[in-house]
C-alpha positions in Angstrom: 69.3 12.1 -54.0 66.2 14.2 -53.8 67.2 16.3 -50.4 63.6 17.7 -49.7 61.9 14.2 -50.4 64.4 12.4 -48.1 64.2 15.1 -45.1 60.3 14.9 -45.4 60.6 11.0 -45.0 62.9 11.4 -41.9 60.0 13.8 -40.6 57.2 11.9 -41.3 59.0 8.6 -39.9 60.3 10.3 -37.0 63.6 9.1 -37.5 64.9 13.1 -37.7 66.8 14.2 -35.1 66.0 17.7 -34.1 67.7 20.3 -31.8 66.2 23.2 -30.0 68.8 26.2 -29.4 68.0 28.0 -26.6 66.1 26.4 -23.3 64.2 29.2 -21.9 60.5 29.9 -21.8 59.9 29.0 -25.4 62.4 26.5 -26.2 62.5 24.0 -23.3 58.4 23.3 -23.8 59.0 23.2 -27.7 62.1 20.7 -26.9 59.7 18.6 -24.7 56.7 18.4 -26.9 59.4 17.3 -30.0 60.6 14.7 -27.7 57.1 13.6 -26.6 56.1 13.3 -30.2 58.6 10.6 -30.7 61.8 12.4 -32.5 65.3 12.1 -30.7 65.6 15.7 -29.5 68.9 17.9 -28.3 68.7 20.9 -26.4 71.4 23.5 -26.8 72.2 26.2 -24.4 75.4 28.2 -23.7 74.6 28.4 -19.7 75.6 25.3 -17.9 73.2 25.3 -15.1 70.4 24.9 -17.7 72.1 22.1 -19.4 72.6 20.3 -16.1 69.3 20.8 -14.8 67.7 19.5 -18.2 70.0 16.4 -17.9 68.9 15.7 -14.7 65.1 16.2 -15.6 64.8 19.2 -13.2 62.3 21.4 -14.5 62.5 25.2 -14.2 59.7 26.7 -16.6 56.4 27.0 -15.2 54.4 25.8 -18.1 56.0 22.3 -18.2 54.7 19.4 -16.3 57.7 18.3 -14.3 56.9 14.6 -14.6 57.1 15.1 -18.7 60.4 16.6 -18.6 61.7 13.9 -16.4 60.0 11.3 -18.5 61.6 12.2 -22.0 65.0 12.8 -20.4 64.8 9.3 -18.6 63.7 7.7 -21.8 66.8 9.1 -23.7 64.4 11.0 -26.0 65.9 14.3 -24.9 69.5 15.4 -23.8 70.8 18.8 -23.5 74.4 20.0 -24.3 76.2 23.3 -24.6 78.2 21.4 -27.4 77.3 22.8 -31.1 79.2 20.2 -33.1 76.1 18.1 -32.3 74.4 20.0 -35.2 76.5 17.5 -37.4 74.1 14.7 -36.4 70.8 17.1 -36.3 68.3 17.2 -39.3 66.1 20.0 -38.1 67.2 22.9 -35.6 64.9 25.6 -34.1 66.4 28.7 -32.9 64.7 30.0 -29.9 67.1 32.7 -28.1 66.1 36.0 -26.5 65.9 39.1 -29.0 66.1 42.0 -26.3 66.3 45.6 -27.1 69.4 47.7 -26.2 69.7 50.7 -24.1 68.5 52.9 -27.0 65.2 50.6 -27.6 66.9 49.1 -30.5 66.8 45.4 -31.6 69.6 43.5 -30.4 69.7 40.1 -32.3 73.4 39.3 -31.2 72.1 35.6 -29.8 70.3 34.8 -33.2 73.4 35.9 -35.0 75.8 33.9 -33.0 73.5 30.8 -32.6 73.1 30.8 -36.8 77.1 31.0 -37.0 77.3 28.1 -34.9 74.8 26.3 -36.9 76.6 27.5 -40.3 80.2 25.8 -38.9 78.3 22.5 -38.9 75.5 23.0 -41.6 75.2 19.9 -43.9 72.9 18.9 -46.7 69.4 18.0 -45.9 68.8 20.4 -43.0 66.0 22.3 -41.9 66.6 25.7 -39.7 63.5 27.5 -38.1 63.9 30.9 -36.5 61.5 31.3 -33.7 62.6 33.9 -31.9 60.8 37.4 -32.4 62.4 39.8 -34.6 61.9 42.5 -37.2 60.6 41.7 -40.8 63.4 40.7 -42.7 65.8 39.0 -40.2 65.5 35.3 -41.8 66.4 36.4 -45.5 68.6 39.1 -44.8 70.4 38.0 -41.8 70.0 34.3 -41.2 70.0 33.2 -45.1 73.5 34.5 -45.9 75.2 33.5 -43.0 74.2 29.8 -43.4 74.9 30.4 -47.4 78.6 30.9 -46.4 79.0 27.5 -45.8 78.4 27.0 -49.6 75.1 25.3 -49.2 72.2 27.0 -51.0 69.0 27.6 -49.2 66.0 25.7 -50.5 67.8 23.2 -52.6 70.8 22.1 -49.9 69.1 23.2 -46.8 65.7 24.6 -45.8 65.1 28.0 -43.8 61.7 29.3 -42.4 60.5 31.4 -39.7 57.9 30.3 -37.1 56.9 32.6 -34.5 56.8 31.6 -30.8 53.2 32.2 -29.2 54.0 31.3 -25.4 51.5 32.7 -23.0 52.9 31.9 -19.5 50.5 30.9 -17.1 47.6 30.2 -19.9 45.7 26.9 -18.6 44.1 26.6 -22.0 46.6 27.0 -24.5 50.2 25.9 -24.6 52.9 25.0 -27.1 51.2 21.6 -28.2 47.7 23.3 -29.0 48.4 26.8 -30.1 48.2 27.4 -33.8 51.3 27.6 -35.6 52.3 30.3 -38.3 55.2 29.0 -40.8 56.9 31.0 -43.6 59.6 29.8 -45.2 62.0 31.1 -47.8 60.9 28.9 -50.6 57.6 26.9 -51.0 59.7 23.8 -50.3 61.2 25.5 -47.3 57.6 26.1 -45.9 56.4 22.4 -46.7 59.3 20.9 -44.9 58.9 23.1 -41.9 55.1 23.0 -41.7 55.5 18.9 -41.9 57.7 18.8 -38.8 55.1 21.0 -36.8 52.1 19.1 -38.2 53.9 15.9 -36.8 54.4 17.7 -33.2 51.8 20.0 -32.4 48.0 19.6 -32.3 47.2 23.3 -33.1 46.7 24.2 -36.8 49.7 25.1 -38.9 49.1 28.1 -41.1 51.4 28.5 -44.1 52.3 32.0 -45.2 54.2 33.1 -48.1 57.3 34.0 -46.7 59.2 34.5 -43.5 58.7 38.4 -43.7 55.1 37.8 -43.2 55.4 35.4 -40.5 57.7 38.0 -38.7 55.3 41.0 -39.2 52.4 38.8 -38.0 54.0 38.0 -34.6 54.7 41.8 -34.3 51.2 42.6 -35.1 49.7 40.5 -32.4 51.8 42.1 -29.8 51.6 45.6 -30.9 47.8 45.2 -31.0 47.7 44.4 -27.4 50.4 46.9 -26.5 48.2 49.9 -28.0 45.1 48.7 -26.6 46.3 48.1 -23.2 47.9 51.6 -23.8 44.3 52.9 -24.6 43.1 51.5 -21.3 46.1 53.0 -19.3 45.5 56.4 -20.8 41.6 56.1 -19.9 42.8 55.2 -16.2 44.9 58.5 -16.2 42.1 60.8 -17.6 39.4 58.9 -15.4 41.5 59.5 -12.3 41.7 63.2 -13.1 38.0 63.4 -13.4 37.2 61.4 -10.5 35.4 58.3 -12.7 36.0 54.7 -12.2 37.6 53.6 -15.2 37.0 50.1 -14.1 33.0 50.7 -14.1 33.2 52.4 -17.4 35.1 49.2 -18.8 32.4 46.9 -17.5 29.8 49.1 -19.0 31.5 49.1 -22.2 31.6 45.5 -22.2 27.9 45.2 -22.4 28.2 45.8 -26.3 28.1 42.8 -28.2 30.1 43.9 -31.0 32.8 46.4 -31.8 34.5 46.4 -28.5 37.0 44.4 -26.9 37.9 44.7 -23.4 41.6 45.7 -22.2 42.5 46.7 -18.8 44.7 49.1 -17.3 47.7 48.3 -14.6 51.0 49.6 -13.5 52.5 48.9 -16.9 53.3 45.9 -19.6 56.0 43.0 -18.9 57.5 40.1 -20.4 59.4 39.7 -23.3 57.0 40.2 -25.9 54.5 42.9 -25.3 56.9 45.7 -24.1 59.7 44.8 -26.9 58.2 43.6 -29.9 56.4 47.0 -31.2 60.0 48.7 -31.0 61.2 46.1 -33.3 58.6 47.2 -36.0 59.2 51.2 -35.1 63.1 50.6 -35.8 62.5 48.7 -39.0 60.1 51.1 -40.6 62.6 53.9 -40.0 64.5 52.2 -42.8 61.6 53.0 -45.0 61.2 56.8 -43.8 58.3 56.0 -41.8 57.7 57.0 -38.5 55.3 54.6 -36.5 53.7 57.4 -34.4 50.7 55.7 -32.9 53.1 52.5 -31.9 55.4 54.9 -30.4 53.1 56.8 -28.2 51.6 53.6 -27.0 55.1 52.4 -25.7 55.6 55.8 -24.1 52.2 55.7 -22.1 52.7 52.0 -21.2 56.4 53.0 -20.0 54.9 55.8 -18.1 52.7 53.8 -16.0 55.1 52.7 -13.1 55.6 56.4 -12.3 51.9 57.0 -12.5 51.3 54.3 -9.7 54.0 56.0 -7.8 52.7 59.3 -8.0 49.2 58.0 -7.1 51.0 56.3 -3.9 52.5 59.6 -3.2 48.8 61.1 -3.4 47.6 58.5 -1.1 50.1 58.8 1.7 49.9 62.6 1.5 45.9 62.4 2.2 47.1 60.7 5.7 49.9 63.2 6.2 52.5 60.8 5.4 55.5 61.7 3.2 56.8 59.0 0.8 60.5 59.7 2.3 60.6 57.1 5.0 57.4 55.4 4.4 57.0 51.6 4.3 55.4 50.2 1.2 54.5 46.7 0.7 54.2 45.7 -3.0 52.2 42.6 -3.7 53.7 40.9 -6.9 56.7 41.1 -8.6 55.7 38.6 -11.5 54.5 40.8 -14.8 51.3 39.0 -14.8 49.2 36.5 -12.3 50.0 33.2 -11.4 53.5 32.9 -13.1 57.2 33.2 -11.8 58.5 35.4 -14.8 59.6 38.8 -13.7 61.3 39.8 -17.1 60.4 43.5 -18.1 57.8 43.5 -14.9 56.8 47.2 -14.5 57.1 46.6 -10.5 60.9 46.8 -11.0 60.6 50.2 -12.0 57.9 51.0 -9.4 60.4 49.6 -6.7 63.4 51.9 -8.3 61.2 54.8 -8.1 60.0 54.3 -4.4 63.6 53.7 -3.2 64.8 56.9 -5.2 62.1 59.0 -3.4 63.4 57.3 0.1 60.6 54.7 0.5 61.3 51.5 2.6 60.0 49.0 -0.2 59.2 45.5 0.6 57.3 42.7 -1.5 55.5 39.4 -1.2 55.4 37.1 -4.6 54.4 33.5 -3.8 55.8 32.8 -7.1 59.2 34.8 -7.0 60.6 33.8 -3.3 63.8 36.3 -4.4 65.1 38.2 -7.3 68.3 40.4 -8.2 67.7 43.7 -9.7 70.5 46.3 -10.5 72.7 44.8 -8.1 70.3 44.5 -5.2 68.9 41.2 -3.7 65.3 41.4 -2.7 63.7 38.6 -0.6 60.0 37.9 -0.4 58.4 39.2 3.0 56.2 36.7 4.6 52.5 38.0 4.2 51.4 38.0 7.6 48.8 40.2 9.4 51.7 42.2 10.9 53.3 42.9 7.7 50.4 44.5 6.2 49.3 46.2 9.6 53.2 47.7 9.8 53.2 48.9 6.1 51.9 52.4 5.4 50.8 51.6 2.2 50.1 48.1 0.6 49.9 48.1 -3.3 48.5 45.2 -5.2 50.8 45.1 -8.2 50.0 41.5 -9.5 46.7 39.9 -9.4 47.8 36.4 -8.3 44.4 34.1 -7.8 46.2 32.7 -4.6 46.0 35.9 -2.6 43.4 36.0 0.1 42.0 39.7 -0.7 39.7 39.5 2.3 42.4 39.0 4.5 44.8 41.8 2.7 42.0 44.3 2.9 41.1 43.2 6.5 44.8 43.9 7.9 46.0 46.8 5.7 45.7 50.5 6.6 45.8 51.8 3.2 45.4 49.6 0.2 46.2 50.8 -3.1 45.0 48.3 -6.1 46.4 48.8 -9.4 44.6 45.6 -10.9 41.1 45.7 -9.6 42.1 42.5 -7.7 39.5 43.4 -4.9 36.6 43.7 -7.3 34.6 41.1 -5.6 35.2 42.2 -2.0 31.9 43.1 -0.4 33.6 45.8 1.6 36.3 47.9 0.1 36.2 50.7 2.5 40.4 51.1 2.4 40.8 50.4 -1.2 42.1 52.9 -3.9 41.7 51.7 -7.3 44.2 52.8 -10.0 
């Protein structure tokens, strides 16, 4: 039997059974697209509530259209389970589990390793495994491949293994899982060919093949390190401009007039999400194994990590100018999500702002139309209704997320003091009360 040819035929004919391990912001949209493309799709997750919600057609990811999830579940194209023994009937499996940092800012690939071990228990000839979780260069070949080959099957001959980084931008109206270009790097040429064939049969975006998994792993880190460094530059410019009494926002608008050699990045209260604040540290950790210290990347990370405290310091200064101490002051934060128009607050810098404001005795409340409540470090926070009274009662209102649904005229009119960390009020005719980052 020609293992590669047999699997390619299943992929092309859409008789292959596919699995997605991890039904979060990356995995569930991918599972829905695979099911929509005509593949029998199985979603695997260790969290029973996610499995139950998927099987009931209940959507919990903002970038998925509710009707699409319900449709593929109702048609039988997608089902979810926590039972990894279904891998026995699966031809292609994608690993889309979290890869966080530990308390020392070092990679934690526990979820990836555990998922791989579960796959290895049921691995069979003619399978394709693709790692999509962001990780350091070398993970696919140095960690995943040996675990799978403990089964006695050989990579590139008996089964196929590749890395294809997720490219999810929550809230992006133009680019979704379906139409975002995909990068694929297999352990062997056959591995790359098989993985690329699957994605080309599912996605509308270009599938770009690279020579090995490490290239694809490094490519993803470069994407987010590029953003991290440029955001850090914008943040450092904001700090310097603040000391000089210069508007960094006007500086950026002026710089944008240059038609070449400049791409605009903007300052803010910090960076959030599961990619930009985390991925660069995967590279710095790996680089140490080669006796190299990634000075620029680490400095950028330090600048971005410091921004929540800069926001707190600026808040103290604004209150002091009115003779108000932070201790006992009522602070209303507008937005907890790490970016506008989404319900995701993973690694949100606003959490650090809340921590530090409360540490200094401030009475903190928040409003976020996308996040009615959240838990952080054992404490429950509930969104305050954004009324004229709530704004007037606050000693300081801080815009921390630039949600497009906010009425900034209303916010400005009813706030006594308004600190805008995102330049969300830029289109207001009257910004008399506004302090910009």
